C-alpha positions in Angstrom: 21.5 -17.3 60.8 24.1 -15.4 58.5 23.2 -11.6 57.8 21.8 -10.8 54.5 24.1 -9.3 52.0 22.8 -5.9 51.0 23.3 -5.1 47.1 22.4 -1.5 47.1 20.7 1.4 49.1 17.5 2.5 49.0 16.4 3.5 45.5 13.7 3.3 43.2 13.7 0.2 41.0 11.9 -0.9 37.7 10.4 -4.2 37.5 8.7 -5.8 34.2 5.4 -7.4 34.5 2.7 -9.1 32.3 1.2 -6.0 30.4 -2.2 -5.5 32.1 -1.4 -6.7 35.3 0.7 -3.7 36.8 -2.1 -2.7 39.3 -2.4 -6.4 40.5 1.4 -6.8 40.6 1.9 -3.4 42.8 -1.0 -4.6 45.0 0.5 -8.3 45.5 4.2 -6.7 46.3 2.7 -4.5 49.0 0.5 -7.1 50.5 3.4 -9.7 50.4 5.8 -7.1 52.1 3.2 -6.8 54.7 2.8 -10.5 55.3 6.6 -11.3 55.3 7.3 -8.2 57.5 9.3 -6.5 54.8 7.7 -3.0 55.1 11.4 -1.9 56.2 12.8 -2.8 53.0 9.8 -2.0 50.4 8.4 1.3 50.9 6.4 2.1 48.0 5.2 0.5 44.7 3.9 2.9 41.8 2.1 2.3 38.8 2.8 5.7 36.7 -0.4 7.1 35.4 -1.4 10.4 34.1 -4.8 11.6 32.8 -5.4 12.3 29.2 -8.3 13.4 26.9 -9.7 11.1 24.3 -12.8 11.1 22.0 -14.7 7.8 22.5 -18.0 7.6 20.5 -18.0 11.4 19.6 -17.7 12.5 23.2 -14.7 13.9 25.1 -13.8 11.7 28.1 -10.9 12.3 30.8 -9.1 8.6 30.8 -6.2 7.6 32.9 -3.5 5.8 31.0 -0.4 4.0 32.0 3.0 6.0 31.4 4.8 2.5 31.2 2.7 -0.5 30.3 4.4 -3.6 31.8 6.3 -1.9 34.1 6.2 -1.0 38.0 8.2 0.8 39.8 9.6 -0.1 43.7 11.2 2.2 46.3 13.0 -0.7 48.2 16.2 -1.8 49.7 17.5 -4.6 47.7 18.3 -7.4 49.8 18.2 -11.2 49.2 14.8 -11.7 50.8 13.4 -8.5 49.3 14.5 -9.5 45.8 13.3 -12.9 46.1 9.9 -11.4 47.5 9.4 -9.0 44.3 10.8 -11.5 41.8 8.4 -14.2 42.9 5.2 -11.9 43.0 2.9 -13.3 40.3 2.9 -11.5 36.9 6.3 -10.3 37.5 8.8 -11.3 34.7 11.9 -9.6 36.2 13.7 -6.8 37.5 15.4 -4.1 35.2 19.3 -4.4 35.3 22.2 -6.8 34.7 21.5 -10.5 34.9 20.0 -10.9 38.3 21.1 -7.5 40.0 18.6 -5.1 39.5 19.9 -1.4 38.6 18.1 1.7 40.1 16.5 4.1 38.2 18.1 7.1 37.7 17.1 9.8 40.4 16.6 12.6 37.9 14.3 10.3 35.8 12.3 9.2 38.7 11.7 12.8 39.9 10.5 13.7 36.3 8.2 10.6 36.5 6.9 11.6 39.9 6.2 15.3 38.7 4.4 13.8 35.6 2.1 11.8 37.7 1.2 14.6 40.3 -0.7 16.8 37.6 -4.2 16.7 38.5 -5.7 17.2 35.1 -4.6 16.8 31.4 -4.2 20.3 29.9 -6.6 21.1 27.1 -4.5 22.7 24.7 -6.0 24.4 21.4 -3.9 26.2 19.3 -6.1 26.1 16.4 -7.6 29.1 15.0 -9.8 30.2 11.8 -8.0 29.5 8.6 -5.5 26.7 9.9 -5.1 23.7 7.9 -5.6 20.4 9.7 -6.2 16.9 9.2 -8.8 14.8 11.1 -7.3 11.7 13.0 -10.2 10.1 14.5 -13.8 9.4 13.7 -15.9 9.0 10.3 -13.8 11.8 8.5 -10.6 10.4 9.6 -7.7 11.0 7.1 -9.5 14.0 5.5 -7.7 17.3 5.3 -9.6 20.8 5.6 -9.7 24.3 6.8 -11.0 25.4 10.2 -13.9 28.1 9.7 -15.0 28.2 13.0 -13.6 27.8 16.5 -15.9 27.0 19.4 -13.3 27.0 22.4 -16.1 26.9 25.2 -17.2 23.5 23.7 -13.9 22.5 22.2 -15.5 21.8 18.9 -14.2 23.2 15.3 -16.2 23.6 11.9 -13.7 22.4 9.2 -14.7 22.5 5.7 -13.4 19.1 3.7 -13.7 18.1 0.4 -16.1 15.0 0.1 -16.7 13.7 -3.5 -15.4 16.9 -5.0 -17.9 19.2 -2.8 -16.7 21.4 0.0 -18.6 20.2 3.1 -18.4 21.6 6.6 -18.0 19.0 9.3 -17.9 19.6 13.0 -15.4 17.8 14.9 -13.7 17.9 18.4 -10.6 19.5 18.4 -9.0 16.4 20.1 -10.0 14.8 16.5 -7.7 16.7 14.6 -4.0 17.7 14.3 -2.8 20.7 12.9 -0.6 20.8 9.5 
C-alpha cells in the first residue's frame, strides 16, 4: 500500500457545517477518529462558545453562544484519510480553503479564539450613570429614549424617564436592555 501524501503539518483548520449541528459534528468527528484509529492525525475538535448575558422574559440569564455559527475548528494533520474522514462526517459541508485543499487558520487568529473562549464568565460592564441619555433596546419599551434618574448597580437595574403619550414616565429596566446614546 503506498504511503499517504501529507499536504500540510499539524495545524488548526476550519470546516463549514450545517448551522445548528456544530456540536454534533464535533462529537461525530472525534468518534470517527477513534473508530478509524486516526487519533494520531485528529487531535482536537472545537466549537468556540462564550458566555454572554441576555435578558429573557424580564430576567437576566447567562447563556452560551457560538462565536462562529456554522463552523467547527479541528487541530489535525491533513492526509488523504484524515481529510476524507472529516469531509464525509454527516452535516459537514466542507473545509475552508482553496478547492479541495484546506487552508490552516492563522495561528494568531486561533490564539485569539482560544483566549476568548477560556474566559469563565461574561463581564458585566455598566458605564451608565445618572443623567445619561439611553435608548431602550429590549422589552415593551424598546425604541424609547430617556434619561437615567437612578442606578442600582447591585441589582443591575436602571430607572429611566421616558415620554409615553407626551407624559414623562419613570420605567425600571435591566441595564442589559439599554444602550448609552
